[in-house]
GUMIMI-358345 format. One line per field, with one value per residue: residue number from 1; residue in three letters; x, y, z of N, C-alpha, C, O in turn. Coordinates in nm, 2 decimals. Example, Ala and Ser with C-alpha at 12.3 -4.5 7.8 and 13.67 -1.06 7.14 Angstrom:
residues 2
nr (1,2)
rest (ALA,SER)
n_X (1.32,1.28)
n_Y (-0.57,-0.22)
n_Z (0.78,0.71)
ca_X (1.23,1.37)
ca_Y (-0.45,-0.11)
ca_Z (0.78,0.71)
c_X (1.32,1.29)
c_Y (-0.33,0.00)
c_Z (0.78,0.79)
o_X (1.42,1.34)
o_Y (-0.33,0.11)
o_Z (0.85,0.80)
This chain:
residues 140
nr (1,2,3,4,5,6,7,8,9,10,11,12,13,14,15,16,17,18,19,20,21,22,23,24,25,26,27,28,29,30,31,32,33,34,35,36,37,38,39,40,41,42,43,44,45,46,47,48,49,50,51,52,53,54,55,56,57,58,59,60,61,62,63,64,65,66,67,68,69,70,71,72,73,74,75,76,77,78,79,80,81,82,83,84,85,86,87,88,89,90,91,92,93,94,95,96,97,98,99,100,101,102,103,104,105,106,107,108,109,110,111,112,113,114,115,116,117,118,119,120,121,122,123,124,125,126,127,128,129,130,131,132,133,134,135,136,137,138,139,140)
rest (MET,LYS,ILE,ILE,ASN,THR,SER,PRO,TYR,PRO,LEU,PRO,ARG,TYR,GLU,THR,PRO,GLY,SER,ALA,GLY,MET,ASP,LEU,ARG,ALA,ASN,ILE,SER,GLU,PRO,ILE,THR,LEU,ALA,PRO,LEU,GLU,ARG,SER,LEU,ILE,PRO,THR,GLY,LEU,PHE,MET,GLU,LEU,SER,GLU,GLY,TYR,GLU,ALA,GLN,ILE,ARG,PRO,ARG,SER,GLY,LEU,ALA,ILE,LYS,ARG,GLY,LEU,THR,MET,LEU,ASN,SER,PRO,GLY,THR,ILE,ASP,SER,ASP,TYR,ARG,GLY,GLU,ILE,LYS,CYS,ILE,VAL,VAL,ASN,LEU,SER,ASN,GLU,PRO,GLN,THR,ILE,GLU,PRO,GLY,GLU,ARG,ILE,ALA,GLN,MET,VAL,ILE,ALA,ARG,TYR,GLU,GLN,ILE,VAL,TRP,LYS,GLU,VAL,SER,GLU,LEU,ASN,ASP,SER,VAL,ARG,GLY,THR,GLY,GLY,PHE,GLY,SER,THR,SER)
n_X (-0.35,-0.53,-0.44,-0.40,-0.22,-0.13,0.10,0.40,0.58,0.71,0.52,0.55,0.80,0.95,1.29,1.49,1.50,1.47,1.37,1.16,1.03,0.89,1.00,0.88,0.81,0.87,0.61,0.62,0.63,0.83,1.16,1.18,1.29,1.41,1.45,1.68,1.53,1.28,0.97,0.77,0.47,0.47,0.36,0.27,0.13,0.00,-0.28,-0.45,-0.62,-0.63,-0.66,-0.89,-0.76,-0.50,-0.23,-0.06,0.27,0.45,0.78,1.11,1.38,1.68,1.92,1.88,1.84,2.09,2.27,2.18,2.02,1.74,1.42,1.12,0.84,0.61,0.66,0.67,0.43,0.09,-0.12,-0.45,-0.67,-0.91,-0.87,-0.88,-0.75,-0.48,-0.15,0.07,0.38,0.54,0.80,1.10,1.37,1.64,1.90,2.18,2.19,2.02,1.81,1.74,1.45,1.41,1.19,1.04,1.23,1.32,1.17,1.07,0.99,0.76,0.59,0.39,0.17,0.02,-0.25,-0.42,-0.74,-0.84,-1.04,-1.11,-1.08,-1.18,-1.03,-0.96,-0.71,-0.37,-0.21,0.09,0.43,0.77,0.91,0.74,0.65,0.87,1.01,1.14,1.47,1.49,1.55,1.83)
n_Y (2.65,2.50,2.47,2.32,2.37,2.20,2.16,2.27,2.37,2.53,2.60,2.36,2.44,2.56,2.51,2.61,2.81,2.63,2.40,2.10,1.97,2.00,2.01,1.78,1.77,1.59,1.55,1.51,1.44,1.33,1.18,0.92,0.60,0.39,0.05,-0.16,-0.23,-0.17,0.00,0.29,0.49,0.82,1.12,1.45,1.67,1.82,1.91,1.91,2.06,1.98,2.11,1.98,1.75,1.76,1.60,1.51,1.40,1.19,1.15,1.01,1.17,1.24,1.28,1.17,0.91,0.82,0.89,0.78,0.57,0.59,0.58,0.61,0.40,0.26,0.44,0.66,0.79,0.85,1.13,1.19,1.43,1.44,1.35,1.43,1.39,1.37,1.43,1.17,0.99,0.70,0.57,0.39,0.21,0.11,0.07,-0.09,-0.02,0.12,0.40,0.73,0.94,1.28,1.52,1.75,1.71,1.70,1.47,1.37,1.45,1.65,1.65,1.84,1.76,1.77,1.56,1.34,1.18,0.89,0.73,0.40,0.22,-0.05,-0.29,-0.53,-0.56,-0.40,-0.11,-0.14,-0.08,0.06,-0.06,-0.26,-0.57,-0.59,-0.61,-0.58,-0.46,-0.47,-0.25,-0.21)
n_Z (0.50,0.76,1.11,1.43,1.72,1.99,2.14,2.31,2.13,1.83,1.53,1.25,1.00,0.70,0.67,0.51,0.20,-0.01,0.10,0.10,0.29,0.63,0.96,1.21,1.56,1.86,2.08,2.38,2.73,2.87,2.82,2.57,2.54,2.29,2.24,2.04,1.74,1.84,1.83,1.83,1.88,1.83,1.95,1.81,1.88,1.69,1.49,1.18,0.91,0.59,0.27,0.03,-0.21,-0.14,0.04,0.34,0.37,0.57,0.66,0.71,0.89,0.74,0.88,1.15,1.07,0.95,1.16,1.40,1.35,1.35,1.22,1.01,1.02,0.78,0.57,0.29,0.53,0.49,0.54,0.50,0.35,0.48,0.73,1.08,1.32,1.57,1.45,1.44,1.47,1.35,1.49,1.46,1.59,1.43,1.49,1.67,1.93,2.22,2.17,2.25,2.25,2.28,2.45,2.24,2.04,1.70,1.49,1.25,0.91,0.73,0.43,0.21,-0.04,-0.36,-0.49,-0.71,-0.77,-0.93,-1.18,-1.25,-1.55,-1.68,-1.88,-2.14,-2.25,-2.26,-2.39,-2.59,-2.48,-2.47,-2.27,-2.19,-2.03,-1.87,-1.55,-1.22,-1.23,-1.50,-1.66,-1.63)
ca_X (-0.40,-0.56,-0.36,-0.40,-0.09,-0.14,0.23,0.46,0.68,0.67,0.46,0.65,0.83,1.06,1.42,1.56,1.40,1.46,1.31,1.03,0.96,0.89,1.02,0.79,0.87,0.81,0.53,0.63,0.67,0.95,1.23,1.14,1.41,1.37,1.56,1.70,1.41,1.16,0.90,0.67,0.39,0.52,0.26,0.33,0.04,-0.06,-0.40,-0.46,-0.73,-0.58,-0.76,-0.92,-0.67,-0.37,-0.21,0.07,0.35,0.54,0.90,1.22,1.48,1.81,2.03,1.85,1.86,2.23,2.36,2.12,1.94,1.60,1.35,0.98,0.78,0.50,0.72,0.60,0.30,0.00,-0.23,-0.55,-0.73,-1.03,-0.83,-0.87,-0.68,-0.35,-0.04,0.17,0.49,0.58,0.94,1.16,1.51,1.70,2.04,2.21,2.19,1.91,1.82,1.64,1.39,1.39,1.08,1.07,1.33,1.27,1.17,1.03,0.96,0.63,0.58,0.25,0.17,-0.11,-0.27,-0.55,-0.81,-0.87,-1.16,-1.06,-1.15,-1.15,-1.01,-0.91,-0.57,-0.31,-0.12,0.23,0.53,0.90,0.95,0.65,0.63,0.99,0.99,1.26,1.60,1.48,1.61,1.96)
ca_Y (2.52,2.52,2.38,2.35,2.33,2.19,2.14,2.40,2.38,2.62,2.53,2.32,2.54,2.53,2.56,2.68,2.84,2.51,2.28,2.05,1.92,2.07,1.91,1.76,1.76,1.49,1.62,1.41,1.51,1.26,1.11,0.78,0.52,0.26,-0.06,-0.20,-0.29,-0.14,0.11,0.36,0.60,0.95,1.23,1.58,1.78,1.89,1.87,2.00,2.05,2.00,2.13,1.87,1.74,1.76,1.50,1.52,1.27,1.18,1.09,1.00,1.27,1.17,1.28,1.07,0.77,0.78,0.91,0.71,0.45,0.61,0.60,0.59,0.28,0.30,0.55,0.77,0.78,0.95,1.19,1.23,1.56,1.43,1.32,1.54,1.35,1.42,1.37,1.09,0.93,0.56,0.57,0.27,0.21,0.01,0.06,-0.19,0.04,0.19,0.54,0.81,1.06,1.38,1.61,1.86,1.66,1.69,1.33,1.34,1.56,1.64,1.71,1.86,1.73,1.75,1.43,1.33,1.06,0.84,0.63,0.29,0.19,-0.20,-0.33,-0.67,-0.55,-0.27,-0.07,-0.18,0.03,0.02,-0.14,-0.39,-0.63,-0.60,-0.56,-0.55,-0.47,-0.49,-0.14,-0.18)
ca_Z (0.56,0.91,1.20,1.58,1.79,2.14,2.19,2.34,2.03,1.73,1.42,1.15,0.91,0.61,0.73,0.40,0.09,-0.10,0.16,0.06,0.41,0.75,1.07,1.32,1.69,1.96,2.19,2.48,2.85,2.92,2.71,2.54,2.49,2.21,2.23,1.91,1.67,1.90,1.77,1.92,1.81,1.90,1.91,1.78,1.93,1.58,1.42,1.07,0.81,0.47,0.16,-0.06,-0.32,-0.08,0.14,0.41,0.37,0.69,0.61,0.80,0.88,0.70,0.99,1.25,1.02,0.94,1.28,1.51,1.31,1.38,1.09,1.02,0.96,0.69,0.51,0.36,0.58,0.43,0.61,0.41,0.37,0.56,0.87,1.18,1.44,1.59,1.37,1.52,1.38,1.39,1.50,1.49,1.61,1.35,1.53,1.76,2.06,2.26,2.13,2.33,2.19,2.38,2.43,2.15,1.93,1.56,1.47,1.12,0.83,0.66,0.30,0.16,-0.18,-0.43,-0.54,-0.79,-0.76,-1.07,-1.20,-1.32,-1.68,-1.69,-2.02,-2.16,-2.28,-2.24,-2.51,-2.57,-2.44,-2.49,-2.15,-2.19,-1.91,-1.79,-1.41,-1.14,-1.29,-1.65,-1.73,-1.60)
c_X (-0.42,-0.48,-0.39,-0.27,-0.12,-0.01,0.30,0.57,0.63,0.60,0.58,0.67,0.94,1.18,1.50,1.46,1.38,1.40,1.18,0.96,0.98,0.91,0.91,0.86,0.80,0.73,0.52,0.67,0.80,1.02,1.17,1.25,1.35,1.48,1.58,1.58,1.28,1.10,0.80,0.60,0.41,0.42,0.34,0.26,-0.02,-0.18,-0.42,-0.58,-0.67,-0.69,-0.77,-0.82,-0.52,-0.36,-0.08,0.14,0.45,0.66,1.01,1.31,1.61,1.91,2.00,1.87,2.00,2.30,2.31,2.04,1.79,1.53,1.20,0.94,0.66,0.54,0.70,0.46,0.22,-0.11,-0.32,-0.61,-0.86,-1.00,-0.82,-0.80,-0.54,-0.25,0.05,0.26,0.52,0.73,1.00,1.31,1.57,1.85,2.06,2.21,2.06,1.92,1.71,1.59,1.36,1.26,1.12,1.17,1.25,1.28,1.14,1.01,0.83,0.63,0.44,0.25,0.03,-0.12,-0.40,-0.60,-0.85,-1.00,-1.10,-1.15,-1.10,-1.14,-0.96,-0.76,-0.51,-0.23,0.02,0.31,0.66,0.95,0.87,0.64,0.75,0.98,1.13,1.39,1.60,1.54,1.75,2.06)
c_Y (2.55,2.42,2.43,2.29,2.32,2.15,2.28,2.45,2.47,2.53,2.47,2.43,2.49,2.59,2.64,2.72,2.72,2.39,2.24,2.00,2.01,1.97,1.90,1.73,1.66,1.57,1.52,1.48,1.45,1.20,0.97,0.71,0.39,0.17,-0.09,-0.27,-0.25,-0.01,0.16,0.47,0.73,1.06,1.37,1.69,1.86,1.83,1.96,1.97,2.08,2.02,2.00,1.87,1.75,1.65,1.55,1.39,1.29,1.10,1.09,1.13,1.20,1.17,1.19,0.93,0.73,0.79,0.81,0.59,0.47,0.65,0.59,0.46,0.34,0.43,0.56,0.74,0.89,1.00,1.25,1.36,1.55,1.38,1.44,1.51,1.41,1.35,1.30,1.01,0.80,0.56,0.44,0.28,0.09,0.00,-0.06,-0.15,0.11,0.35,0.62,0.93,1.16,1.47,1.73,1.83,1.65,1.54,1.29,1.47,1.54,1.72,1.72,1.84,1.73,1.61,1.44,1.19,1.02,0.75,0.52,0.27,0.04,-0.23,-0.48,-0.67,-0.41,-0.24,-0.11,-0.05,-0.02,-0.08,-0.27,-0.44,-0.65,-0.54,-0.53,-0.57,-0.48,-0.37,-0.11,-0.23)
c_Z (0.71,0.99,1.34,1.64,1.94,2.21,2.23,2.24,1.91,1.62,1.32,1.05,0.82,0.66,0.64,0.29,0.00,-0.03,0.11,0.18,0.53,0.86,1.17,1.45,1.78,2.07,2.30,2.61,2.91,2.81,2.69,2.48,2.42,2.21,2.08,1.85,1.73,1.83,1.86,1.84,1.89,1.85,1.89,1.83,1.82,1.52,1.31,0.98,0.67,0.36,0.07,-0.18,-0.27,0.03,0.21,0.41,0.49,0.65,0.72,0.79,0.85,0.81,1.10,1.20,1.01,1.07,1.39,1.47,1.34,1.25,1.12,0.95,0.87,0.62,0.36,0.41,0.52,0.53,0.51,0.45,0.46,0.70,0.97,1.31,1.46,1.50,1.46,1.42,1.44,1.38,1.53,1.50,1.54,1.39,1.63,1.90,2.09,2.22,2.20,2.25,2.30,2.35,2.34,2.03,1.80,1.51,1.33,1.04,0.75,0.53,0.26,0.01,-0.24,-0.48,-0.63,-0.77,-0.90,-1.06,-1.29,-1.44,-1.71,-1.84,-2.03,-2.20,-2.27,-2.37,-2.48,-2.54,-2.47,-2.39,-2.15,-2.05,-1.82,-1.66,-1.35,-1.21,-1.44,-1.72,-1.71,-1.71)
o_X (-0.34,-0.46,-0.40,-0.23,-0.13,-0.01,0.25,0.63,0.51,0.62,0.68,0.57,1.01,1.19,1.57,1.35,1.27,1.39,1.09,0.84,1.08,0.86,0.84,0.96,0.67,0.79,0.41,0.74,0.86,0.96,1.11,1.31,1.28,1.60,1.49,1.52,1.18,1.17,0.75,0.66,0.37,0.40,0.45,0.31,-0.08,-0.18,-0.41,-0.63,-0.65,-0.80,-0.67,-0.79,-0.42,-0.46,0.00,0.09,0.53,0.65,1.01,1.30,1.66,1.98,2.09,1.91,2.04,2.39,2.39,1.99,1.72,1.57,1.16,0.98,0.61,0.46,0.73,0.38,0.26,-0.17,-0.29,-0.62,-0.89,-1.09,-0.76,-0.80,-0.49,-0.26,0.11,0.23,0.54,0.78,0.95,1.37,1.56,1.93,1.96,2.24,2.00,2.03,1.60,1.67,1.29,1.22,1.23,1.19,1.14,1.40,1.17,1.02,0.79,0.68,0.36,0.33,-0.06,-0.02,-0.48,-0.53,-0.88,-1.05,-1.05,-1.27,-0.99,-1.24,-0.93,-0.70,-0.59,-0.19,0.06,0.27,0.68,1.02,0.92,0.61,0.75,0.93,1.22,1.42,1.70,1.56,1.81,2.18)
o_Y (2.62,2.31,2.54,2.18,2.42,2.13,2.38,2.55,2.48,2.41,2.53,2.50,2.40,2.71,2.73,2.66,2.72,2.29,2.32,2.00,2.09,1.87,2.00,1.66,1.64,1.65,1.47,1.58,1.51,1.17,0.91,0.75,0.31,0.20,-0.05,-0.36,-0.30,0.07,0.10,0.53,0.74,1.09,1.39,1.81,1.96,1.70,2.08,1.86,2.20,1.97,1.93,1.97,1.74,1.61,1.63,1.29,1.39,0.98,1.17,1.19,1.11,1.07,1.13,0.84,0.62,0.71,0.76,0.51,0.37,0.74,0.57,0.42,0.45,0.52,0.45,0.69,1.00,0.92,1.34,1.40,1.66,1.37,1.54,1.59,1.48,1.23,1.35,0.98,0.79,0.54,0.38,0.36,-0.02,-0.07,-0.12,-0.23,0.15,0.41,0.57,1.01,1.12,1.48,1.79,1.90,1.61,1.49,1.17,1.58,1.42,1.83,1.62,1.91,1.68,1.54,1.54,1.10,1.11,0.72,0.55,0.28,0.02,-0.21,-0.54,-0.78,-0.31,-0.33,-0.13,0.06,-0.14,-0.17,-0.38,-0.36,-0.72,-0.42,-0.47,-0.68,-0.49,-0.38,-0.01,-0.22)
o_Z (0.78,0.95,1.37,1.60,2.00,2.33,2.19,2.26,1.90,1.61,1.31,1.02,0.85,0.69,0.68,0.28,-0.07,-0.10,0.09,0.18,0.53,0.86,1.20,1.45,1.77,2.15,2.32,2.60,2.99,2.71,2.78,2.38,2.47,2.17,2.00,1.92,1.69,1.78,1.95,1.74,2.00,1.73,1.94,1.84,1.85,1.50,1.32,0.99,0.63,0.37,0.05,-0.24,-0.35,0.09,0.15,0.45,0.50,0.62,0.81,0.68,0.92,0.83,1.15,1.28,1.05,1.10,1.47,1.56,1.34,1.18,1.23,0.85,0.89,0.61,0.30,0.34,0.49,0.59,0.44,0.56,0.52,0.79,0.93,1.40,1.37,1.47,1.56,1.31,1.56,1.27,1.63,1.43,1.59,1.33,1.66,1.99,2.00,2.22,2.22,2.20,2.39,2.24,2.36,1.94,1.79,1.50,1.29,1.09,0.72,0.53,0.26,-0.05,-0.17,-0.50,-0.62,-0.75,-0.99,-0.96,-1.40,-1.44,-1.76,-1.91,-1.92,-2.20,-2.27,-2.44,-2.37,-2.57,-2.49,-2.42,-2.12,-1.96,-1.71,-1.64,-1.40,-1.26,-1.50,-1.84,-1.75,-1.70)
């Protein structure tokens, strides 16, 4: 996959052989402090060209979520294969205290995934299934 990195930080990479996601870093020149429930669009300095049939999913980092209450809104965020703009992360502070994001801090993770597009076939009824129309909590 093609990528342009305008930040001073290394390219995202898999930290372990079993990692599904790559960490994204805050490409900011000064720390940003988020008050409780405040959100901010944090740039990464990364631009990419995904192959058709792939998407990038932007997800929270579990350590930031549990330790500091920082997470991603619109999660998982989807970056489509035809998007060419900068990857930015919508960070929100769900803690009760101000939280500061430092330049270069790992703020999110990105998972690259295959997808398929479908064509709808409009019908007047659907086939039965074991679950049927049972919704929320129906299988517990």
